[in-house]
N, C-alpha and C positions, 0 to 999 in steps of 0.2 A: 504494500500500500504506500503510495507516494503522498506524503503530507507536506504541503508547503506552508511553513509557519508564517502567520501574520506578523508583520513587523511591529513589535512593541517598542516604538522608538522612544527617544528621550522626551521627557515631558517638562514643560516650564514649571519651575518650582514656585508655587504660589502659597506655600504654607505660611500661616501666620499673617497678621495684618501688615506688618512692616515689610514682609516679603513681597507684597503686592506692588511696591513702588519700584523694585528693581528685579523683575523676573529674570531668572537664569535658566539654564538647562541642566538636567541631571538625569542619571539613569533611572528609569521607572522601576519601582519595586512592586511586583505583582501583588494585588490584594489576595489574602487568603480566600479560597473559594467558600462561599456559603453553601453551595450545593454542587456536588460532582456526580454525574451519572455516567458510569463507565460502560454499561451494556449498550450495544447497538440498538438504534431505534429506526424502524421502518415507517415512513410516512407514505401511505399508499392511497391511490385514487379510489380504490374499491373497498377500503376498510375504515372503521371509525378512527377519529383523530386520537393519536397518542396524547396522554395527559401525564405530566411529570410534576410531582410535588417539589417545591423549592422552599428552602428555609432561609430567611433573611435574619441575620443576627443583629444588625444595626440598621436603622432607617438610613436611606441615602439613595444615590444614583447607581443603578445596576447595569452591568454588562453581561452579555452571554457570549461565551466562546464555544465553538463546535467545529467539527469536521463534517463536511457535507459533500455528497456526490449524487448524481442523477443518471443511472445507467440508461443508455439509449438516447441521450441528448448529446448534441454537438453544436456549439456556437457557430460553426462554419456552415451548417446545413439548414436551409430554409425549411420551416415547418417542424424542425426538431431542435430548436435553439436551447430550450431550458425547461425546467420544472420549477414551480414557485411554491414555497411553503409560507403560509401566513401564520405569524406568531402572535399569540394572545397571552396575556397574564390576567387571571381572574376574569376571563371573558371580555377583557379590554384589548381591542386590536392594537398591536404595537408596531409591527413591521413586517414587510415582505422580504424573504430571502430568495433571490434568483440563483438557481443552481444549474450549472452546465457541465457535462462531462462525467465520465465514470470514475475519474481519479479524484479522491477526496482532497478538498481544499480547506484550510483552516480559516474560518471567518469569525469576525467579532462584531457584534451589533449591540446597540443600546436598548434597554428595556424601560428607561425612564425612572421616575422616583418610585421606590417601593418602601413600605413601612416594615418595621421588624415584625416577624411572624411567619406563618406558613402561607404560601401562595401556590397557585396551580398554573403551570405552563401548559399551553395547548398548542399543538403543531398540526396545522390543517393543510392538506394537499389542495391547492387552489386550482381546481379544474379549469375554470374559465381563463386563467392567467398562464396556464402551462401548455406546452406543445401537446397536440392531440395524441401523439404516439408515446408520450412519457407516461409511466405508470407509477413510479415511486421515487422517493428521495431517501437516501441512507444517511443517518446522522449518528456520529459517535463522539466520544470524549466531550460530552456536553458539560459545561461548567458555568455557573452563575456566580458573579462576584459583585459585591456592593461596596461603594466608596461613601463613607459617612462624612457629614459636615466636619470641617476642620482638616480634612486630608487635602493634599495639593491637587489630587485628581478630581475631587468633588466639584470645585469651582468650574473647571473646564467642562465637566459633564452636565452641570446644572443648567448652563445656558446653551448647550448644543442644540441646533435647530433640527426639526423634523422636516424632511423633504418629501412632498407628495409627487407622484409621477406626472408624466406629460401626457396630454390627451389632444394634441393637434390632429384634427381629422385627416389632413392630407398625409400624415406620417404614420397612420395606423389606427388601431383601436385604443380605447382608454387604458389598455394594458400594454401599450407599446414599449414601455421600458423593460418588459420581459424579453424583448427581442432586439432592441436597438438602444444605443446611448444609455446603457444601464449604469447606475452608480456602482463603483467598484470599491473604493477606499476613501477615507476622509482623514483630515487632521486639523489641528489648531495651531495658531501662533499667538503668543502673548508678548505685549510690549508696553512700556510706560505710556500712559495717556498724557495729554497736555496738562491736565490738572495734577499737581503733585500728589502722590499717594494713590492715584487711580491707575487702573490697568485696562488696556484695550485687548479684547479677545477677538480674534478673527478666525472664521471657520471656512474650510475649503474642501472641495470634493473632486475626485477624479472619475470621469465617465469613460465608458468604453470607446466612445467616438462622439463626434458632433455632426448631426445631419445638415447643419447650416454653418455659416461663419467661414472661417479660413478654409480654403480648398486643400485637398489631401496632399498634393505635392508640396505646397507651401508649409503645411504642418510638419512634414518630415524635415524640410530644410531649415525652417526657422525655429522649430520647437523640438525636433528630434523624436517625434512620436506622432501617432494619429489619435491617441486618446485626447480628451478635453479636460483641462485642469482650470478650475475657476474658484475664486473666493466667492462665497455666497452670502455670508452674514457676519456682522461685526457688532460688538456691544462693549460699552464702557462700564466697568464696575468700580465702586468706591473702596475705601479702606476696609469696610466691613464685608466686602464681597457682594454687595447689593447692586442691582442694575441702576445706573444713572438714568432717570426718566428721560425719554426722548432721545437717548444716545444711540439706539440701535439702528443700523442701516443694512441694506441688502443690495446685491448687484442685480439691477432690474434690466428689462429689455434695452438693447443698444448699449449695454455696459454702463448704464447710468447708476449712480449711487443715490438711492432714495431712502428716506426715513421709513422705518417699518411701522405700519399702522394696522397690522393684521391681528390674529388671535394667538394666544399663548396656551400651551398645555403645561400647567405649572409654570416653570420659567422657560420652557422650550418654545421658541417662535415657530409657527407653522408656515412653511413656504411651499411653493409649487414650481416645478420646472415648467416654464410656459413659452419657451421659444425653441426653435430648431437648433440653436447653439447653446442651450442649457443655461439661459439666464432665468432669474426668479421673478415670481409675482407673490404678493402677500395675501392673496385670496386663494383658497384651496377648494377643489371640487373633483379631483381625480380619485379613483378607488384604490390605486396603489400607494403604498406608503413605505418610505425608506428611512431608517433610523440607524445609520452607521455609527460606529465608534469613532469619536474625534480625539481619542486619547493620544495618538501619535502626534509628534511635532517634527519640524525639520531641524536638523543640526545646523549650526551656523555655517555660512559660506558653502551651502550645498544647493544645487539646482533642485527645482520642484520635482523633477523626475527621480530624485533620490528615493522617494517613497515607492515608485514603481520598481526600481532596482531591488528594493528590500522586499517587495512582493512580486517576484518574477512571473507569477501566473498572469499578471495583468498584461504582459506582452503577448502571451498566447491568446488571450481574449481579444486584444487589440487587433492582432493579425487575422484571426478568424472572422472578425466582423468585416474587415476589408475584403476578404475572400468572398463571403456570402453576399455582400452588397455590390460585387462586381467592380470594385475600385482598383483592382490589380491588373496591370497590362499583361498581355500575352507575351511569353518569353520569345526573345529574338536576339540576334547578334548585336543589335543596336540598343538593346534595353538600357544598359548603363548610362547612355548619353542622352536619352530622352527624359523630359521632365516628369512624365507620368510615373506613378509609383509602381514598382515591380514587386515581386515576392519580397516580403519584408525580411527574409533571411539573407537577402543580398546586400544588406547595408552594414556599414560600420556605425555604431552608436557611440558618440563621443560627447564629452562635456568640456567646454572651453572657458577658461578664466581670463578676462582681459579688462583693461581700463582705457577709456577714450578721453583724451584731453584736447580741447574742451569737450565736455559731455555732449552727446548727440541731442539735438532738439530741432524741431521744425521739419519741413519737408525735405531739406537737404541734410545728409548725414554721411558718416563714414562707418562702414561695417567691416566684418571679417568673414571670409569663407575658409573652410578647410579644404585642402587638396590631398589626394592620396595617389601615390605612384606604386605600382606593383613591381615585383622583382623581374617579371618577364616582359617589360615594355617601358615605354617612355610616356604613355598617356597619363595625364593627371586628371583624375576624377574629382569634380568640385561639388561641395555640399550644396551650393546654391544653383547648380545647373546653369550657370552663366547668367542668371537673372539677378541683377544687383539688389532688388528689393527682397530677395530671399536670403540675403546674408544676415549675419547676427548683428543686430543693432544694439541690444541691451548689454549692459556691463555686469549684470549678475552672472554667477556661474551659469552658462547657457548651454543647453543640449542642442545637438544637431545630428544629422546623419549624412553619410556619404554613400551614394549608390555605387556598387561594384559589380563586376561580372559574376554571374551565378557560379557557385562553387568556390568562391574565394575563401581562403582560410587565413588565419592570423599569420601563418608563415609566409604567405604570398605578399604581404604588405612590406614594401621596401622603405618608404618614407612618408611622413605627414608634414605638410606645409601650412602656414597661415598666410592669407592673402588679403591685402587692403582693398576694399571695394567702395567705390564712390557712388552714392545715390544723389541725383540732381547735380547741384554745383558743389565742387570740392571745397569743403569748409577749411581745409588745411589741418584738420585734426590729426593728432598723433595717437597711435594705438599701441599700448604695451600689452603684449600677450605673455601671461605669466604661468599658465598651466594648462595641461590636459588632465582632468581629474579622473577620467576613466574612459576606456574604449573597449567595446566588445562586439561580437557578432552573435546572432541568434542561431541556436542549434536546430536540428531537423524537427524537434518538437516545439519550435518557436520560443523556447525559453532562453534567456541570456546565458551565454557561455562565460567562462572566467574572463574578467577584464585582463587584457594583456598590454594595454597602452596607458602609461602615465608619463607625464613630463612636467618638470618645474624649471623655471628660468625667468628671463626677461628679454623678450625679443621686441624691438621697436620697429613699427611699421609707419612710414611717413610718405610724403610725396616723392621722395628719392628712393627709398627702399620699400617696395610695395609687396614683396614676398620674401619669406624666410622659412628655412627648414626647422621644424620643431623637434622632430623625432626621426631617427633612421635606424635601420637594422644593422 
């Protein structure tokens, strides 16, 4: 049995009221499980719902960990994408779990606020949300843990939003997130707010794709993946850990930041995915409900794709959605040089660290592309496919990909270059490239292979020196 562990990333330390003013990062200490259910559970279409008693020792915010698989489903096959389990506590509908594939995956979801005592967990096979051919979901290693007030994790979980599914008619049924753009993983960031002693919490989600927004080739070049990563909700809390009234915002259609004026469930804002590129609305009417665990956070100076790297199964789901939706070009001798996305196992996945001086702003800017030359030729394959606007504009550690001939291995790569790219009028900006933080290929199973490419240094790109070798074999 292949179990891919969920990344229990570092968590912002918010313990104690004084700690709220200067949040740091520290290794998460898992909460002792209130309930552990070790026997396998079969959630079947043709059988009554399994019911599992859970004991909560201290009132607080609860998480459920489990391993789940759905034999007969495959995210790459239309009509067989997934099976859905609807989870309830004490007959209160909490969340949907979209399960795809026969290999168990470790997932972590939120159950919301639970009082100390005995509760009943109900697992329902959601017929109308599941592929017609799916019959069951297998669950094992089920564990429920509760974080009590006063713990650093409690504050993060207390304000975590609930996301209802998308029901745009042109994109499918009200259950469309069971087959497309499904939420995969989530995380939070914590930072000092403008008011001394206050903290700003921001919550983000990674979806399997976006049916609108940035086109697929540009996603690969500019962002190094075809998943969609968006912040969805932000709230300010005071020294006591209470919400500052009117402080919470969400990412609305057209990437607007709007004040939240919707409903809460306890302290959890209720949002709904309401655009084809996964922006939010603060009114909800979709039948599907997603309540992911937001406990992970990003370590400092890491790209947002770090959480995908730590949950490698997300790359498999990403690639399979591209296959099913027909977004992968047919193989040919010219595939590496065309901008269309080919089999995603053909790409080098890299993260670049750079600084642009002066910083990019406005319609004219200076970016960077990566180039790869193989040991058996002189062709340089470029991450931006010669489109200047597909180069890396941002100075955060930034992910990108370089399309290579099918069958390329790590041993075939001779050198990697950084190239200065001008968009619009040359601003004269200088770019300091200081690192490649990781570089890997996908294996035959679409999972990331071991990273073989790292580099640290300081290469200067300017109007005179427009290209430089960062790494060579």
